[in-house]
C-alpha positions in Angstrom: -77.5 -27.0 15.2 -76.2 -24.2 13.1 -73.2 -26.3 11.9 -75.5 -28.5 9.8 -76.0 -25.6 7.5 -72.3 -25.1 6.9 -71.3 -28.5 5.7 -68.4 -28.8 3.1 -69.7 -31.6 0.8 -66.4 -32.0 -1.2 -63.9 -31.3 1.5 -61.7 -34.2 2.6 -61.5 -35.1 6.3 -57.7 -34.2 6.5 -58.6 -30.6 5.6 -61.2 -30.1 8.2 -61.1 -26.6 9.8 -60.6 -26.3 13.6 -63.9 -25.4 15.3 -64.3 -24.9 19.0 -66.6 -27.4 20.7 -69.8 -25.8 22.1 -72.2 -27.0 24.6 -75.5 -28.6 23.8 -77.4 -25.3 24.3 -74.9 -23.2 22.5 -74.7 -22.4 18.8 -71.8 -21.4 16.6 -72.3 -18.0 15.2 -72.1 -18.7 11.5 -74.1 -16.3 9.3 -75.7 -18.2 6.4 -78.3 -17.1 4.0 -80.5 -19.4 1.9 -79.9 -17.3 -1.2 -76.2 -16.7 -0.5 -74.1 -17.1 -3.6 -71.2 -19.6 -3.7 -67.6 -18.9 -4.6 -64.3 -20.8 -5.1 -61.4 -20.3 -2.7 -57.9 -21.7 -2.1 -57.2 -23.8 1.0 -53.8 -24.8 2.5 -51.4 -24.0 -0.3 -48.6 -25.4 1.9 -49.7 -28.9 1.0 -48.3 -28.6 -2.5 -51.7 -28.6 -4.3 -54.8 -26.4 -4.4 -58.1 -27.7 -3.2 -61.2 -25.9 -4.5 -64.7 -26.3 -3.0 -68.0 -24.6 -3.4 -69.2 -23.3 -0.1 -71.3 -20.4 1.1 -69.5 -17.2 1.7 -68.2 -16.9 5.2 -68.0 -13.7 7.2 -64.5 -12.1 7.8 -64.4 -13.6 11.3 -64.4 -17.2 10.1 -62.0 -16.4 7.2 -59.5 -15.3 9.8 -59.8 -18.7 11.4 -59.2 -20.5 8.1 -55.5 -19.4 8.0 -53.2 -22.1 9.3 -50.7 -21.6 12.1 -47.7 -22.5 9.8 -48.8 -19.8 7.3 -48.9 -17.1 10.0 -45.5 -18.2 11.4 -43.9 -18.2 8.0 -45.3 -14.7 7.3 -44.0 -13.3 10.5 -40.6 -14.8 9.9 -40.5 -13.3 6.4 -41.5 -9.9 7.7 -38.8 -10.1 10.4 -36.0 -11.2 8.1 -36.7 -8.8 5.3 -35.1 -5.7 6.9 -32.2 -7.9 8.2 -31.5 -9.2 4.7 -31.5 -5.6 3.3 -29.0 -4.5 6.0 -26.8 -7.5 5.4 -26.8 -7.0 1.7 -25.9 -3.3 2.1 -23.1 -4.2 4.5 -21.7 -6.8 2.1 -21.8 -4.4 -0.8 -20.1 -1.7 1.3 -17.4 -4.0 2.7 -16.3 -5.7 -0.5 -12.6 -5.6 -0.9 -10.4 -4.8 -4.0 -10.5 -8.4 -5.2 -14.3 -8.9 -4.6 -14.1 -10.6 -1.2 -16.2 -9.3 1.7 -14.3 -7.7 4.5 -15.6 -6.9 8.0 -12.5 -5.7 9.7 -11.9 -2.0 10.5 -9.2 0.1 8.9 -5.9 -0.3 10.7 -4.2 2.6 12.4 -0.9 3.3 10.8 2.3 2.9 12.9 4.3 4.9 10.3 2.6 7.4 8.0 3.2 7.4 4.2 5.4 10.5 4.6 7.6 8.8 7.2 6.2 10.4 10.4 5.9 7.9 13.2 2.3 8.0 14.5 3.2 7.6 18.2 2.6 10.1 21.1 4.4 9.7 24.4 2.3 10.4 27.5 2.5 10.3 31.3 6.3 11.0 31.2 7.5 11.7 34.8 11.2 12.3 34.0 10.8 15.4 31.9 14.0 16.9 33.3 15.9 14.7 30.9 15.0 17.0 28.1 16.8 19.9 29.8 20.0 17.8 30.0 20.1 17.8 26.2 18.7 21.3 25.6 20.4 21.6 22.2 18.6 18.6 20.8 15.4 19.7 22.5 15.5 23.0 20.8 16.3 21.4 17.4 13.3 19.0 17.7 10.9 21.9 18.3 8.6 23.0 15.5 9.5 26.2 13.6 7.0 28.3 15.5 8.5 27.4 18.9 12.0 27.6 17.6 11.5 31.2 16.3 9.9 32.2 19.5 12.8 30.8 21.6 15.3 32.4 19.2 13.7 35.9 19.6 13.2 35.6 23.3 16.8 34.5 24.0 18.1 37.8 22.6 15.3 40.0 23.9 15.6 38.7 27.5 19.4 39.1 27.6 19.2 42.6 26.2 16.5 43.6 28.7 18.3 42.0 31.6 21.6 43.8 31.0 19.8 47.0 30.0 18.1 47.0 33.4 21.5 46.4 35.1 23.1 49.3 33.3 20.2 51.6 34.2 20.4 50.4 37.8 24.2 51.3 37.9 23.5 54.8 36.5 20.7 55.3 39.0 22.8 54.1 42.0 25.8 56.3 41.1 23.7 59.4 40.6 24.4 59.7 36.9 20.8 60.5 36.2 20.9 63.5 38.7 23.9 65.1 37.0 22.9 65.0 33.5 23.6 68.7 33.0 26.7 68.8 35.1 29.7 68.9 32.7 32.2 68.3 35.6 30.5 64.9 36.5 31.9 61.7 34.9 29.2 59.1 34.5 29.7 55.4 34.2 28.4 55.4 30.7 28.2 58.5 28.7 24.8 59.7 27.2 22.8 57.2 29.3 19.9 59.4 30.5 17.2 56.7 31.0 16.1 53.1 30.6 15.8 53.4 26.8 19.3 54.6 26.4 20.6 51.9 28.8 18.7 49.3 26.8 20.3 50.6 23.5 23.7 50.4 25.1 23.0 46.8 26.1 22.1 45.9 22.5 25.3 47.7 21.1 27.5 45.8 23.6 26.1 42.4 23.0 25.9 42.6 19.2 29.3 44.5 19.1 27.8 47.2 16.9 29.6 50.1 18.7 28.0 53.4 17.4 30.4 55.4 19.6 27.8 57.8 21.1 27.3 55.7 24.3 30.6 54.5 25.7 31.8 53.3 29.1 34.3 55.4 31.0 37.3 54.4 33.1 35.7 55.8 36.3 33.4 52.8 36.7 35.1 49.5 37.6 31.7 47.8 38.1 30.6 48.8 34.6 33.8 47.3 33.2 33.2 44.0 34.9 29.6 44.0 33.6 30.8 44.8 30.1 33.1 41.8 30.1 30.3 39.5 31.4 27.8 40.7 28.8 30.3 40.2 26.0 31.1 36.7 27.1 27.4 35.7 27.6 26.4 37.4 24.4 28.9 35.3 22.4 27.6 32.1 24.0 24.0 33.0 23.2 25.0 33.8 19.6 26.8 30.5 19.2 24.0 28.5 20.8 21.1 30.0 18.9 22.8 30.4 15.6 23.9 26.7 15.8 20.4 25.6 16.6 19.0 27.5 13.7 21.7 26.2 11.3 21.2 22.6 12.3 17.4 22.9 12.1 17.6 24.5 8.6 20.1 21.8 7.4 18.4 18.8 8.9 18.9 15.7 6.9 15.2 14.8 7.1 14.6 17.6 4.6 16.7 15.7 2.1 14.4 12.7 2.7 11.6 14.7 1.1 13.1 14.0 -2.3 13.3 10.2 -1.6 10.1 8.7 -2.8 8.4 5.3 -2.4 5.7 3.7 -4.5 2.2 4.0 -3.3 1.6 0.3 -3.4 3.6 -2.9 -2.9 3.1 -5.8 -5.3 3.3 -9.6 -5.1 4.2 -11.6 -8.2 6.5 -14.2 -9.6 10.2 -13.3 -10.3 12.4 -16.1 -11.6 9.7 -18.6 -10.7 9.7 -17.4 -7.1 6.9 -15.5 -5.3 8.3 -12.1 -4.3 7.1 -9.0 -2.5 8.3 -5.9 -4.2 8.1 -2.1 -3.9 9.9 0.8 -5.7 12.2 3.5 -4.4 13.6 6.5 -6.2 15.7 9.7 -5.7 14.4 12.9 -7.3 17.7 14.8 -6.9 20.8 14.6 -9.1 23.1 14.5 -6.0 23.3 10.9 -4.9 22.8 9.1 -1.6 26.1 7.6 -0.7 26.0 4.1 0.8 22.3 3.7 0.6 20.9 0.8 2.6 17.4 -0.6 2.6 15.6 -2.3 5.5 12.0 -3.6 6.0 10.0 -4.5 9.1 6.7 -6.3 9.5 4.5 -4.7 12.2 1.9 -7.2 13.4 0.2 -8.1 16.7 0.9 -11.6 18.0 0.4 -13.8 21.0 3.2 -15.9 22.4 3.0 -19.5 23.5 2.9 -18.4 27.1 -0.1 -16.2 26.4 1.7 -12.9 26.3 0.1 -10.4 23.8 2.5 -8.2 21.9 0.5 -5.4 20.2 3.2 -4.2 17.8 5.6 -7.0 17.2 8.5 -6.2 14.8 9.8 -8.9 12.4 12.6 -8.4 10.0 11.8 -8.8 6.3 14.9 -9.7 4.3 15.5 -7.6 1.2 18.9 -9.1 0.3 21.0 -8.8 3.5 22.6 -12.2 2.9 23.4 -11.5 -0.7 24.2 -7.7 -0.4 21.2 -6.6 -2.5 20.1 -4.3 0.3 23.1 -2.0 -0.4 21.8 0.2 -3.2 23.4 2.3 -5.9 20.5 4.7 -6.1 21.1 6.6 -9.3 17.8 5.6 -10.9 14.6 4.1 -9.4 15.0 0.6 -8.2 12.5 -2.2 -7.4 13.3 -3.8 -4.0 12.4 -7.4 -3.9 11.8 -9.7 -0.9 11.8 -13.4 -1.8 9.0 -15.3 0.0 10.8 -18.4 1.3 10.7 -20.5 4.4 12.2 -17.7 6.5 9.6 -15.2 5.3 6.6 -14.2 7.4 4.5 -14.5 4.2 5.4 -18.1 3.5 2.0 -19.5 4.2 -0.1 -16.5 3.0 -2.2 -16.8 -0.1 -4.2 -14.2 -2.0 -7.4 -14.9 -0.1 -5.6 -14.7 3.2 -4.0 -11.4 2.3 -7.4 -9.7 2.4 -8.1 -11.0 5.9 -4.7 -10.1 7.4 -4.0 -7.0 9.5 -0.4 -6.0 9.3 1.9 -3.1 8.2 5.2 -3.2 6.3 7.6 -0.4 7.3 10.4 0.3 4.8 13.5 2.4 5.8 16.1 3.8 3.4 19.3 5.1 5.0 22.3 6.8 3.5 24.7 9.7 3.6 24.0 12.9 1.7 26.7 13.5 -0.8 26.6 17.3 -0.6 26.6 17.7 3.2 28.0 14.3 4.5 25.1 14.0 6.9 23.2 10.7 7.4 19.7 10.8 6.0 16.8 8.4 6.6 13.5 8.1 4.7 10.5 6.0 5.8 7.2 4.8 4.4 4.7 2.0 5.1 2.3 -0.3 3.4 -0.9 -1.7 4.9 -2.4 -5.1 3.9 -4.9 -3.4 1.5 -2.0 -1.5 -0.2 -0.3 -4.8 -1.2 -1.5 -5.8 -4.7 -1.4 -9.5 -5.5 -0.6 -10.4 -9.1 0.8 -7.0 -10.2 4.1 -5.8 -11.5 5.6 -2.3 -11.7 5.6 -0.6 -15.1 9.0 0.1 -16.7 10.0 3.8 -16.6 13.5 3.9 -18.1 14.3 4.3 -21.8 17.5 4.9 -23.8 17.8 8.4 -25.3 20.6 10.0 -27.3 23.6 9.5 -25.1 21.8 9.1 -21.8 19.1 7.1 -20.0 15.7 8.8 -19.6 13.7 8.2 -16.5 9.9 8.9 -16.7 8.7 9.5 -13.1 5.1 9.7 -14.4 5.1 5.9 -14.3 6.7 5.6 -10.9 3.5 4.4 -9.2 2.0 2.5 -12.1 1.4 -1.3 -12.0 -0.1 -3.8 -14.3 -1.6 -7.3 -13.8 0.3 -10.4 -14.5 -0.4 -14.1 -14.3 0.3 -15.1 -10.7 -0.8 -18.2 -8.7 -3.3 -17.3 -6.0 -1.9 -19.9 -3.6 0.8 -19.3 -1.1 4.5 -19.8 -1.6 4.4 -22.9 0.6 1.7 -24.5 -1.5 3.7 -23.7 -4.7 6.8 -25.3 -3.2 4.9 -28.4 -2.2 3.3 -28.7 -5.6 6.8 -28.4 -7.3 8.2 -31.0 -4.9 5.4 -33.4 -5.7 5.9 -32.9 -9.4 9.7 -33.6 -9.1 9.1 -36.6 -7.0 6.5 -38.0 -9.5 9.0 -37.5 -12.4 11.8 -39.1 -10.5 9.9 -42.2 -9.4 8.2 -42.6 -12.8 11.6 -42.6 -14.6 13.2 -44.8 -12.0 10.4 -47.4 -12.2 10.7 -47.5 -16.0 14.5 -47.9 -15.7 13.9 -50.9 -13.4 12.0 -52.6 -16.2 15.3 -53.0 -18.2 16.2 -56.4 -16.8 12.9 -57.8 -17.9 13.6 -56.8 -21.4 16.8 -58.8 -21.3 15.0 -61.8 -19.8 12.4 -61.8 -22.6 15.2 -61.8 -25.1 16.8 -64.7 -23.4 13.5 -66.7 -23.5 13.3 -66.8 -27.3 12.6 -70.1 -29.0 15.4 -72.7 -29.6 15.5 -71.8 -33.2 16.6 -68.3 -32.3 19.2 -69.7 -29.9 20.4 -72.1 -32.6 20.7 -69.3 -35.0 22.6 -67.3 -32.4 25.0 -70.3 -32.0 25.6 -70.1 -35.7 27.3 -66.8 -35.2 24.4 -64.5 -36.1 23.7 -62.1 -33.2 20.1 -61.0 -32.3 19.2 -57.3 -31.8 16.1 -55.9 -30.3 15.9 -52.5 -32.0 12.6 -51.1 -30.9 12.9 -51.8 -27.2 16.4 -50.6 -26.9 15.5 -47.3 -28.5 12.9 -46.7 -25.9 15.4 -47.4 -23.1 17.9 -45.0 -24.6 15.4 -42.2 -24.6 14.4 -42.9 -21.0 18.1 -43.0 -20.0 18.8 -39.6 -21.5 15.7 -38.1 -19.8 16.8 -39.6 -16.5 20.2 -38.0 -16.7 18.7 -34.6 -17.4 16.5 -34.9 -14.3 19.4 -35.8 -12.0 18.4 -39.4 -11.5 20.7 -42.4 -11.7 20.5 -43.9 -15.2 21.9 -47.3 -16.4 24.6 -47.1 -19.0 23.5 -48.1 -22.5 26.2 -50.7 -22.8 25.3 -52.3 -19.5 21.6 -52.5 -20.6 22.6 -54.2 -23.9 24.7 -56.7 -21.9 
């Protein structure tokens, strides 16, 4: 058969190539030439070594058969995973956080904007008539474009309405038909059309009184209308001028000069982990009775399975100690101590990058110039809280006064801060205190053994002691005295030196 011409003389049996079995009358199509040159080729690199044999040159069809199934499968997997690895690498580089950890969460929608505006829109309200019951507040809450439109229309509509009535009275009495008749006494002198009636309406409501158009005593209806327009005109003036005055002097405009730092920081203060942010007042007039509050906005699920999308939790900024009541003359750093009652008690630096929350801070007080209550708001997302940072100082002493540099209001710098949570710091401190306590107590318990060793001295020593010469153990008692003093400093119960000597 043809296979006899294609024998591998130096090929081991374990590396035999798969060849389909043919019938007795069939031959395997293997093209060989007697004068074909030989060459060296690699076989099955997956076995960890290279096998070289000298064989005749095979055609491309047989060379395709020589590839093992494992090599084909590995090549296909490599080709399939190559674009996936590129995509994953690009996503990781794109989603790396501020501290170098990869983040996959989307950006949180703010509940309160940095300028204090609440990002909430009310929809599907069926009881809109409630806005009309408090029309004054409704007009004040409108934006300036709508407020100016309402202000102009309120006067224009009343002028046109009463102008039309004055024109109707003149038309019904026939004053317009006797314009040239000097013996005719009209209801309003010099009203010869709608324009003149409209001008008389403006003069009446605004109490201008030019004197050219005046009402006569021959028209009782006109007198009643004049009284009615004067009263309604005064009400419209009081209402609209009051709305515009309140809108112009709104206390939220005063809040524009109350500033918050762009970032909040977490660092150690008096060996306690604290969350801090900075507030300041740009005006010289002070905020009387300034009060600070903070809220944590975070979604949670109750034990009963109820999902609360925007749960509000109080963050203490000194309510128990009175530190939340501020004397806001210069910029202040507001501190929240992370203790067992804090929602950040078990949050570490790595967990901070994974959390999704918002801290809303609220500053309230009374404006000294107007006596109106003012409120300023801001918020901090999780990525706006810098771990291991502290605010830069911005106050210096000048000649006779304190100089505040607002250019450093938002500046922070890095400080040495543990990356673990406040809970872990507390546990580590408790373990250290317990270790010191028990180590000192155990050494203090060894004091009776020292006395027993002194009592077991040889008889010669006891005899000498009977002779009236006392025995002192200097080195051991000095060590005990040092331990006793250390125990008293650490709050542990120490044995009195005199008792130990006894």
